[in-house]
N, C-alpha and C positions, 0 to 999 in steps of 0.2 A: 608466236609472232616472229616474223623475220625482222629482227631489230635492225640489222645493218641495212636492209632494203629500205625500211621506213626512214632511217636516218639519212641515207643518201638521196632519197627522193625529196625529203624536206630541204636538204642542202641545195639540190637543183632548183627547187622552187624559190628559195631565198635568193639565190644568185640571179634568177630571172626577174624578180620583182624589186631588187635593190637598185635605186637610181644611180645612174652614172654621173660623172661630172658634167656631161652635156645636159642632162636633165635638170641639174641645179642651175647651170648657166642660162638655159632657156627661160626658166622661171624668173631669174633675176632680170633678164632682158625684158620680159613682159611687164614686170613691175616698173622698170625704167620707162617703158613706152607709155604706160598708163599715167605715170607721174607727169609726163609732158602734156598730156591731155588735161589732166586736173589743174595743173598750174596755169593753163591757158584760159580757164574759166573764172570769170569775175566773181561769181557767187561761191567759189571754192578757194578764193585767194587765202593763202596761209595754211590751207589744209595739207595734211601729210598722208601719204599712201603707204600703209603698213600691212604686211602679210600676217596671217595667223593660221591656225589649224594644223593639219598634218605636215605642211611644209616647214613651219616653225618648230614643231615638236620632233621633226626628223622621223616621221612615221608615214611618209608618203611613198607612193610607187611611181614609176614613169607615166602611168595613166591617170593619176589622181588629179582632181580639179584643184585649182589654186584659190584659196580664200583670202580676200583682201578687205581691209577696213580703211575707209577714208575718215581720218580723225580731224574734226573741225577745229579751227583755231579758237581758243578761248583763253588767251594769255597763258599763264602757267597752270591754270586750273583745268580739271577734267571736264570735257565737254559732254553734254547730254542733250542732244537734239530731240524734239518731240517727233512723234510718228509721222504727222503730216509734213513736217519740215524734211524729214528723211525721204519721204516719198517724192517730194518736189525736187530735191537735190539729185536723187537717182534718175528722175525723169530728165533733168537737164543734162546729166552725164550721158544718158542714152542718146540724146540728140547730138551732143558733142562728138561722141564716138562715131555716129553715123556720118557726120560731116567730115571727120578726119579720115575715115576709110580704114580698111584693114581689120575691121572687127565684124564678125558675123554672128548669127543666131542670137541677136539681142532680144532679151525678154525681161521686162520689169514685173516682178512678182510683188505687188504692193500690198496685198492682203495677207501675206504670210505673217507669222508671229514676229519675225524680224524682216522688214522689207529688204528685198535683194534684187540686184540687177545681175542677170546672167548673160554671158556672152563668150565668144571664142575668138582667140587671136589667130589671124591667118598666118602671121609670120612665125609664131612658135607652135601653132596647132595645139594649143592648150585651152581648156575651158576654164572659166573664171567666175566666181561668185563675189560680188562686191556689196558690202553693207556700209552703213554710216555709224561711226562711234561704237565700234565693237571692242573697246579696250578690255572688257571682261574676258572675252574669248582669247584675246592676245595673251593675257596673263595666264589663263588656263593652259594655253599651248606652251608657254615658257616653263611652267611648273612641270608639265609632262616631259619636256626636254630634260629637266633636271633629274627625272626618275632614271634616265639612262646611267647616271653616275652611280646609282645604287647597284644596278645589275644590268649588264649589257644583253642578257637574254630577253629583257623586256621588249626591246625594239624588234628583235627577230621574231618573237612570239606574236606580237601585234601584226607584223607583216604577213606571217603565215595564216593567222586567223582571218584577217581581212581578205586575203586571197581565197581561202576556203569558203568564206561567206559569200564572196562574189560568185564562186563556182556554183553554189546552191541557190543563188538569187535571194539571199536573206540579208543583204546589205543595202537596203533602199527604204528609207523612211516613208517615201511617197507611196510605196507599195505595201505599207503596213508592216515592215520588218525593221531590223536594227539600223541605225546610222553608224558611221565609223567611230564616232566618239563613244557611243554606248558599247561597241565591241571592244574598244581600248579599255574601258572601265571594267568590262568582264575579265579581261586579261589581268588587270591590276588586282581585282578582287580574288582571282584565282591565285595570284602570287602572294596575296595577303593570307589566304586560308589554306595553302598547301603546308605540308609538314616536313621539315621546319619552314616557317614563313620566310619568304624572300623579301617582301616589302612590308613596311609598317603600316598601321592604319593611317589614313591621311590626317586624322586629328593630331597625330604625332609629328606631322610635317608642317601643317598650318592649322593651329587651333582656331576655331571660329569659322564664320562664313566669309570667305575671301571677298565675294562681290560686295558685301556690306562695307568693306574697308577701302574700296576704290572710290574715294570722294576727296574733295579739296584739291590741294596742289598735287599734280600728277607725279612729279619727280619724287616727292616725299612718300606718297602712297605706294608707288612701285618699289621704292627702296626698302620700305618697311616689309612688304610682302616677300621680296627677293631675299633680303637678309635673314628673315625668319625661317624661310624654307631652307636656305643654305645651311644655316646653323643647326637646324634639326636633322637634316640629312647627314651632315658631318658627325653629329652626335650618334646617330644610328650606326653609321659605318665604323665609328671608333669604339663601339661597344664590343670588347673582346669576349664577353661572356655569352653573347647570342650565338645560338647554333647556326651553322652555315649549311644552306641547302646546295648540294653539289649535283643534283639530278641533271641529266642531259636534257637538251631541248626536246628530243622526241618523247622522252618520258613525261615531261611537263605538258606537251601537246596532247598526249593520250589522256592524261589525268584531267586536262581541261575539258575534253569531250565527255569524259565520264562524269565529271562533276555536274554538268548542265544537261545531261542526256534526258532527264525527265522534267524539265522546267515547266511544262504545261500542267503537271500534276501538283506542283507546290507554289506556283507563281501567284495564286490568289491569296495565299496566306503569308508568304515570306517575301520581304524586300531585300534587294542586294544593296548593301550600304558600304561603299569603299571608305567613307569617312570614319566609321568605327571598325571597319575591317571584319564585320560579322554579318551573318544572316539576322535580319530583324523581323519580328512579328509585326505585320502591318497594323493589326488591330490595336497594338500597344503604342503606336507612334501617331500622336495627334496631329503632327504636321502633315502626315500623309493622308489623313482623312479630311473630309468625307469622299474625296475623289477616288474613283476606282479605275484601275488599269489592268490590261492583260498581264503585264509584268512591270515591275518597278526596279529601275536601276538608278539610284539617286546620284545626282551630281554632287560630288564632295565639296566643290567650290561654290555651289549655288543651291544650297539646301532650301526647300525640299523639292526642287525641280527634278522631274523624272526624265532622264535622257532617252528612255524607251517609251515615252508616252504615245508615240505613233504606232506602236506594235498593236496589231489587232488580234482578237481571240483566235480567229481562223488562221492567221499567219503564224501565231505562236505554235500551233500544232505542226505546221510545216517546219518551223525552226527546230522544234524538238526532234522531229523525224530526221532532220539533217544531222543533228548531233548524234543521234542514236545509230543511224546507218553508218556514218563515218567511223564511229567508235568500233562497230562490229568489223568493218573492213581493216582498220589499222591494227586490230588485235587478232586478226585471222592468221592461221598458219599457212594459208594457201594464197598469199598475196603476191603480186608482181608489180612491176613498174606501171603498167597500163592501168590496172585496177586502182592503184593508189592515186595516180594522176587524175583519173576520172572523178575521184571524190575529194581531192585536195586542191586542185587547181582549175582555173577557168580554161575554156578552150583556147583562149589567146595565149596563155602561159604554157599550157600543155603542148601547143604547137611548137613553141620555142624549144621545148625539152624533148618531145617525142620523136622517135625515128621509126621507120618501117620495121626494123628489127631491133628488138630490145636487148641491150647487153645484160648478161648475167654478171652481177657485181662480184660474185665469188670467184669465178674462173676466167672472166674476160671474154667468154664466148657469147655469140648472139643466137637467140632463139625466137621463134614466132611468138606473137602476143598470145597469152593464154586467155581463155574465156573467163569472164567474171564469175567468182565463186558465190555460192549460196550457203547459208548456215542458219543455225537456230540461236535464239537470243535468251540471255539471262541478264537481269538488270541489278545494279547496285541499289541500296536504299537511297531515297531522295532526301534532301536537306530537312524537310519537315520532320522526318523520323529521327534524324540526328539532333535536331533542335529540341525535340521532346525529351531526348536522352541527356540533355545538358552538355552536348558535345559540339558546341559551336566552334567554327573556325578550324575543323579537322577534316581530313580526307575521309572518304568512304572506307569502311572496314573491308577485310577480305571476303566477308560474307556477301552473298548476293540474294536478291529477293525479286519476286515477280512484280512487275510494274502494273499500272492501271490497265484494266481490261480493254479500254479503248485503244491503247497502244498495240495490244496483241491482235486486235482486229484489223490492223492496217496492212496485213500480209507482209510484214517485215520478217524475213527469215535470216536473222543475223545471230552470230554466236559471239558472245563476249567472253574472252578468254578467262579461265578460272584463276590464273595466276595473278598475284598482286602486281598492279601496274607501277608500283613504287620501286620495282627492281630496276636494275641498270639496263638501258637500251643502247 
């Protein structure tokens, strides 16, 4: 594998998807504009407009939607409006936005699990999803922000994975694939199970089910959760005896692809559990049964909710194929910038990076784009095999094994490099 080539292409992608100060300012301006509308509404008097999601956790890109929660006034206590009340308030907000002007593509999705009002701001050209009383999601976002303190590779990895997923059209829960939150949890789980581990199990950050503790006086509940997380994160960071993972971002990215390359073969037996930081046997977890999913990625803050519940069986095969093919490309000896960009970035981002003539990173000269390579595939053992060997939470060994027959029938001709991807890239 051309390690320097992969590293430089990932660096280019990161630079392209990292928000500028203008991207931050536009979102703050949108929030301010929406506050003016909300404050003008009699039935939302006293409500606050508060962002959450990738913007708050600093995991957004210049093209990300903005998630906003309208927190209803309930004195000092946490508000919890009923479903019909939320639908009614969002309908009133829709009419207020229409009257105000400057907001387009307004759509009320009242029958969703969480009622949402979607729209786009003309002034900022940013799409927005508004919900009512989403304090739980706000707290999840704030805790994810605190993960940056443990290791700054986390944010870079999430941005790269989200861009890669966008390129393969596997980052859309409406289409039966992963949502961005589930992808972030996959990165967290990867950082928990790589060797040595980068992140601790989430039970060591906040023991218990966080959403169950969001009750009563809001300031007290938020303070307890925040102080608990901060204390446990500081304890983890101050542990001088823990081994430090110094792998480069390209190495971690390659290992991420390798770890999940056969998920369609083990997803019916194993659940991904960031709370414990381990692969868990679904049949042994009574909270996960009797529901069945194509793949299970448990929300560590809202157990036993499955953040990947929208993933369909058919789309899971597409997702696995994306992991598998990309792994073959990034470990190939015959890679170039063009082939890497095709597999790692969307057309939008590739266009920002790509030029008619591709520079050779080693000697500074420019050469024509080389045709995409083809290769033969060898697969690492999947998690079920490791689980049975009692080797939870560890990376794949250097040995390789042939994957399920159905994968071989997909005309994938990719070669997974025989060297251990744990080496330096």
